[in-house]
Gaussian input, Z-matrix of N, CA and C with variables (Angstrom, degrees):
# hf/3-21g

backbone

0 1
 N
 C     1     B1
 C     2     B2     1     A1
 N     3     B3     2     A2     1     D1
 C     4     B4     3     A3     2     D2
 C     5     B5     4     A4     3     D3
 N     6     B6     5     A5     4     D4
 C     7     B7     6     A6     5     D5
 C     8     B8     7     A7     6     D6
 N     9     B9     8     A8     7     D7
 C    10    B10     9     A9     8     D8
 C    11    B11    10    A10     9     D9
 N    12    B12    11    A11    10    D10
 C    13    B13    12    A12    11    D11
 C    14    B14    13    A13    12    D12
 N    15    B15    14    A14    13    D13
 C    16    B16    15    A15    14    D14
 C    17    B17    16    A16    15    D15
 N    18    B18    17    A17    16    D16
 C    19    B19    18    A18    17    D17
 C    20    B20    19    A19    18    D18
 N    21    B21    20    A20    19    D19
 C    22    B22    21    A21    20    D20
 C    23    B23    22    A22    21    D21
 N    24    B24    23    A23    22    D22
 C    25    B25    24    A24    23    D23
 C    26    B26    25    A25    24    D24
 N    27    B27    26    A26    25    D25
 C    28    B28    27    A27    26    D26
 C    29    B29    28    A28    27    D27
 N    30    B30    29    A29    28    D28
 C    31    B31    30    A30    29    D29
 C    32    B32    31    A31    30    D30
 N    33    B33    32    A32    31    D31
 C    34    B34    33    A33    32    D32
 C    35    B35    34    A34    33    D33
 N    36    B36    35    A35    34    D34
 C    37    B37    36    A36    35    D35
 C    38    B38    37    A37    36    D36
 N    39    B39    38    A38    37    D37
 C    40    B40    39    A39    38    D38
 C    41    B41    40    A40    39    D39
 N    42    B42    41    A41    40    D40
 C    43    B43    42    A42    41    D41
 C    44    B44    43    A43    42    D42
 N    45    B45    44    A44    43    D43
 C    46    B46    45    A45    44    D44
 C    47    B47    46    A46    45    D45
 N    48    B48    47    A47    46    D46
 C    49    B49    48    A48    47    D47
 C    50    B50    49    A49    48    D48
 N    51    B51    50    A50    49    D49
 C    52    B52    51    A51    50    D50
 C    53    B53    52    A52    51    D51
 N    54    B54    53    A53    52    D52
 C    55    B55    54    A54    53    D53
 C    56    B56    55    A55    54    D54
 N    57    B57    56    A56    55    D55
 C    58    B58    57    A57    56    D56
 C    59    B59    58    A58    57    D57
 N    60    B60    59    A59    58    D58
 C    61    B61    60    A60    59    D59
 C    62    B62    61    A61    60    D60
 N    63    B63    62    A62    61    D61
 C    64    B64    63    A63    62    D62
 C    65    B65    64    A64    63    D63
 N    66    B66    65    A65    64    D64
 C    67    B67    66    A66    65    D65
 C    68    B68    67    A67    66    D66
 N    69    B69    68    A68    67    D67
 C    70    B70    69    A69    68    D68
 C    71    B71    70    A70    69    D69
 N    72    B72    71    A71    70    D70
 C    73    B73    72    A72    71    D71
 C    74    B74    73    A73    72    D72
 N    75    B75    74    A74    73    D73
 C    76    B76    75    A75    74    D74
 C    77    B77    76    A76    75    D75
 N    78    B78    77    A77    76    D76
 C    79    B79    78    A78    77    D77
 C    80    B80    79    A79    78    D78
 N    81    B81    80    A80    79    D79
 C    82    B82    81    A81    80    D80
 C    83    B83    82    A82    81    D81
 N    84    B84    83    A83    82    D82
 C    85    B85    84    A84    83    D83
 C    86    B86    85    A85    84    D84
 N    87    B87    86    A86    85    D85
 C    88    B88    87    A87    86    D86
 C    89    B89    88    A88    87    D87
 N    90    B90    89    A89    88    D88
 C    91    B91    90    A90    89    D89
 C    92    B92    91    A91    90    D90
 N    93    B93    92    A92    91    D91
 C    94    B94    93    A93    92    D92
 C    95    B95    94    A94    93    D93
 N    96    B96    95    A95    94    D94
 C    97    B97    96    A96    95    D95
 C    98    B98    97    A97    96    D96
 N    99    B99    98    A98    97    D97
 C   100   B100    99    A99    98    D98
 C   101   B101   100   A100    99    D99
 N   102   B102   101   A101   100   D100
 C   103   B103   102   A102   101   D101
 C   104   B104   103   A103   102   D102
 N   105   B105   104   A104   103   D103
 C   106   B106   105   A105   104   D104
 C   107   B107   106   A106   105   D105
 N   108   B108   107   A107   106   D106
 C   109   B109   108   A108   107   D107
 C   110   B110   109   A109   108   D108
 N   111   B111   110   A110   109   D109
 C   112   B112   111   A111   110   D110
 C   113   B113   112   A112   111   D111
 N   114   B114   113   A113   112   D112
 C   115   B115   114   A114   113   D113
 C   116   B116   115   A115   114   D114
 N   117   B117   116   A116   115   D115
 C   118   B118   117   A117   116   D116
 C   119   B119   118   A118   117   D117
 N   120   B120   119   A119   118   D118
 C   121   B121   120   A120   119   D119
 C   122   B122   121   A121   120   D120
 N   123   B123   122   A122   121   D121
 C   124   B124   123   A123   122   D122
 C   125   B125   124   A124   123   D123
 N   126   B126   125   A125   124   D124
 C   127   B127   126   A126   125   D125
 C   128   B128   127   A127   126   D126
 N   129   B129   128   A128   127   D127
 C   130   B130   129   A129   128   D128
 C   131   B131   130   A130   129   D129
 N   132   B132   131   A131   130   D130
 C   133   B133   132   A132   131   D131
 C   134   B134   133   A133   132   D132
 N   135   B135   134   A134   133   D133
 C   136   B136   135   A135   134   D134
 C   137   B137   136   A136   135   D135
 N   138   B138   137   A137   136   D136
 C   139   B139   138   A138   137   D137
 C   140   B140   139   A139   138   D138
 N   141   B141   140   A140   139   D139
 C   142   B142   141   A141   140   D140
 C   143   B143   142   A142   141   D141
 N   144   B144   143   A143   142   D142
 C   145   B145   144   A144   143   D143
 C   146   B146   145   A145   144   D144
 N   147   B147   146   A146   145   D145
 C   148   B148   147   A147   146   D146
 C   149   B149   148   A148   147   D147
 N   150   B150   149   A149   148   D148
 C   151   B151   150   A150   149   D149
 C   152   B152   151   A151   150   D150
 N   153   B153   152   A152   151   D151
 C   154   B154   153   A153   152   D152
 C   155   B155   154   A154   153   D153
 N   156   B156   155   A155   154   D154
 C   157   B157   156   A156   155   D155
 C   158   B158   157   A157   156   D156

   B1=1.4548
   B2=1.5271
   B3=1.3222
   B4=1.4610
   B5=1.5199
   B6=1.3208
   B7=1.4648
   B8=1.5236
   B9=1.3348
   B10=1.4764
   B11=1.5246
   B12=1.3304
   B13=1.4802
   B14=1.5174
   B15=1.3320
   B16=1.4669
   B17=1.5307
   B18=1.3125
   B19=1.4622
   B20=1.5250
   B21=1.3256
   B22=1.4645
   B23=1.5306
   B24=1.3296
   B25=1.4728
   B26=1.5253
   B27=1.3376
   B28=1.4621
   B29=1.5217
   B30=1.3302
   B31=1.4656
   B32=1.5218
   B33=1.3379
   B34=1.4615
   B35=1.5239
   B36=1.3346
   B37=1.4734
   B38=1.5263
   B39=1.3344
   B40=1.4625
   B41=1.5227
   B42=1.3372
   B43=1.4576
   B44=1.5225
   B45=1.3270
   B46=1.4584
   B47=1.5249
   B48=1.3393
   B49=1.4627
   B50=1.5279
   B51=1.3242
   B52=1.4604
   B53=1.5278
   B54=1.3305
   B55=1.4626
   B56=1.5185
   B57=1.3290
   B58=1.4646
   B59=1.5249
   B60=1.3262
   B61=1.4688
   B62=1.5256
   B63=1.3310
   B64=1.4713
   B65=1.5269
   B66=1.3283
   B67=1.4601
   B68=1.5316
   B69=1.3357
   B70=1.4670
   B71=1.5212
   B72=1.3293
   B73=1.4615
   B74=1.5316
   B75=1.3190
   B76=1.4634
   B77=1.5291
   B78=1.3314
   B79=1.4648
   B80=1.5262
   B81=1.3042
   B82=1.4546
   B83=1.5209
   B84=1.3168
   B85=1.4641
   B86=1.5341
   B87=1.3085
   B88=1.4621
   B89=1.5254
   B90=1.3170
   B91=1.4604
   B92=1.5282
   B93=1.3397
   B94=1.4616
   B95=1.5291
   B96=1.3300
   B97=1.4690
   B98=1.5311
   B99=1.3289
   B100=1.4653
   B101=1.5221
   B102=1.3250
   B103=1.4692
   B104=1.5264
   B105=1.3285
   B106=1.4679
   B107=1.5252
   B108=1.3338
   B109=1.4643
   B110=1.5250
   B111=1.3242
   B112=1.4717
   B113=1.5273
   B114=1.3252
   B115=1.4664
   B116=1.5222
   B117=1.3223
   B118=1.4621
   B119=1.5247
   B120=1.3118
   B121=1.4718
   B122=1.5318
   B123=1.3353
   B124=1.4596
   B125=1.5222
   B126=1.3284
   B127=1.4617
   B128=1.5269
   B129=1.3064
   B130=1.4650
   B131=1.5152
   B132=1.3272
   B133=1.4557
   B134=1.5014
   B135=1.3403
   B136=1.4576
   B137=1.5168
   B138=1.3060
   B139=1.4521
   B140=1.5116
   B141=1.3216
   B142=1.4580
   B143=1.5060
   B144=1.3249
   B145=1.4464
   B146=1.5167
   B147=1.3248
   B148=1.4539
   B149=1.5140
   B150=1.3167
   B151=1.4580
   B152=1.5229
   B153=1.3194
   B154=1.4623
   B155=1.5212
   B156=1.3243
   B157=1.4714
   B158=1.5036
   A1=109.27
   A2=116.41
   A3=121.50
   A4=110.76
   A5=114.67
   A6=119.24
   A7=109.11
   A8=116.82
   A9=119.24
   A10=112.32
   A11=117.09
   A12=119.63
   A13=111.06
   A14=116.66
   A15=120.12
   A16=110.07
   A17=116.04
   A18=120.55
   A19=110.35
   A20=117.15
   A21=121.04
   A22=110.95
   A23=117.40
   A24=120.26
   A25=110.98
   A26=116.83
   A27=120.10
   A28=111.01
   A29=117.00
   A30=120.71
   A31=109.75
   A32=117.08
   A33=120.77
   A34=110.95
   A35=117.09
   A36=120.48
   A37=110.63
   A38=115.88
   A39=119.47
   A40=111.18
   A41=116.68
   A42=120.57
   A43=110.98
   A44=117.39
   A45=120.96
   A46=110.55
   A47=116.96
   A48=120.32
   A49=110.99
   A50=116.13
   A51=120.75
   A52=111.18
   A53=116.95
   A54=120.88
   A55=111.42
   A56=116.77
   A57=120.92
   A58=110.27
   A59=117.22
   A60=120.72
   A61=110.56
   A62=116.98
   A63=120.13
   A64=110.93
   A65=117.66
   A66=121.79
   A67=109.75
   A68=116.13
   A69=120.24
   A70=111.72
   A71=115.96
   A72=120.20
   A73=111.15
   A74=116.13
   A75=121.29
   A76=111.53
   A77=116.94
   A78=121.59
   A79=114.55
   A80=117.47
   A81=121.11
   A82=109.73
   A83=116.62
   A84=120.05
   A85=111.67
   A86=114.53
   A87=120.25
   A88=110.20
   A89=115.51
   A90=122.18
   A91=108.63
   A92=118.68
   A93=121.09
   A94=113.78
   A95=117.65
   A96=120.31
   A97=110.48
   A98=116.74
   A99=120.18
   A100=110.56
   A101=116.53
   A102=120.30
   A103=109.63
   A104=117.43
   A105=121.19
   A106=110.94
   A107=116.68
   A108=120.16
   A109=110.88
   A110=117.51
   A111=120.75
   A112=110.02
   A113=116.19
   A114=120.22
   A115=110.53
   A116=116.09
   A117=120.39
   A118=110.85
   A119=116.02
   A120=120.36
   A121=111.26
   A122=116.32
   A123=120.92
   A124=112.78
   A125=117.56
   A126=120.81
   A127=112.48
   A128=116.74
   A129=119.58
   A130=112.33
   A131=116.78
   A132=121.15
   A133=114.35
   A134=118.33
   A135=120.55
   A136=108.90
   A137=115.90
   A138=120.60
   A139=110.26
   A140=115.58
   A141=121.31
   A142=109.77
   A143=117.46
   A144=119.92
   A145=109.57
   A146=113.97
   A147=119.30
   A148=113.84
   A149=117.48
   A150=120.70
   A151=107.79
   A152=116.25
   A153=120.68
   A154=110.67
   A155=114.93
   A156=119.67
   A157=111.33
   D1=136.95
   D2=179.69
   D3=-84.68
   D4=150.10
   D5=175.90
   D6=-70.66
   D7=158.01
   D8=177.61
   D9=-57.49
   D10=-35.83
   D11=179.45
   D12=-67.18
   D13=-41.92
   D14=179.41
   D15=-64.63
   D16=-40.64
   D17=178.54
   D18=-63.51
   D19=-43.25
   D20=178.79
   D21=-62.86
   D22=-42.61
   D23=178.26
   D24=-61.85
   D25=-40.35
   D26=179.38
   D27=-64.64
   D28=-41.04
   D29=177.27
   D30=-61.98
   D31=-42.74
   D32=179.09
   D33=-62.79
   D34=-41.98
   D35=178.26
   D36=-63.52
   D37=-43.66
   D38=178.91
   D39=-61.47
   D40=-42.57
   D41=178.41
   D42=-64.00
   D43=-41.11
   D44=178.66
   D45=-64.40
   D46=-42.77
   D47=177.38
   D48=-58.81
   D49=-39.61
   D50=179.07
   D51=-66.02
   D52=-42.92
   D53=177.98
   D54=-62.82
   D55=-42.29
   D56=179.44
   D57=-64.23
   D58=-42.79
   D59=178.64
   D60=-61.55
   D61=-43.00
   D62=177.89
   D63=-62.86
   D64=-42.71
   D65=179.13
   D66=-62.17
   D67=-46.13
   D68=-179.84
   D69=-60.77
   D70=-36.91
   D71=179.54
   D72=-62.42
   D73=-38.98
   D74=-177.52
   D75=-82.32
   D76=-43.52
   D77=-169.90
   D78=-110.21
   D79=-5.76
   D80=-175.08
   D81=84.47
   D82=165.92
   D83=-177.48
   D84=-67.60
   D85=155.11
   D86=179.28
   D87=-68.51
   D88=145.96
   D89=176.86
   D90=-76.27
   D91=118.32
   D92=-177.49
   D93=-55.43
   D94=-36.09
   D95=179.74
   D96=-67.80
   D97=-39.09
   D98=178.36
   D99=-67.63
   D100=-39.83
   D101=178.07
   D102=-63.09
   D103=-44.01
   D104=179.73
   D105=-62.81
   D106=-39.66
   D107=179.06
   D108=-65.38
   D109=-43.14
   D110=178.58
   D111=-65.12
   D112=-41.52
   D113=179.63
   D114=-60.99
   D115=-44.82
   D116=179.06
   D117=-62.09
   D118=-40.73
   D119=179.64
   D120=-64.71
   D121=-42.10
   D122=-178.43
   D123=-73.25
   D124=-28.05
   D125=-176.40
   D126=-104.93
   D127=8.82
   D128=178.91
   D129=74.74
   D130=25.40
   D131=176.42
   D132=91.91
   D133=-3.07
   D134=178.39
   D135=-66.54
   D136=137.53
   D137=-179.28
   D138=-111.83
   D139=132.62
   D140=175.81
   D141=-119.20
   D142=32.70
   D143=-177.60
   D144=-61.72
   D145=138.32
   D146=-179.05
   D147=86.90
   D148=-1.76
   D149=179.53
   D150=-98.76
   D151=123.83
   D152=179.63
   D153=-75.78
   D154=143.76
   D155=178.90
   D156=-86.15

């Protein structure tokens, strides 16, 4: 049995996945280079390429 916190996190992930799918349907998938540039900007240039989320 999962803890209430784990269950809540899973619901949040599922909801986020749904929002992303809806966005992609309307606007197309995100450009990987643009995502990498934003990530670098937000993290001060640190790269986590190859690291699974």
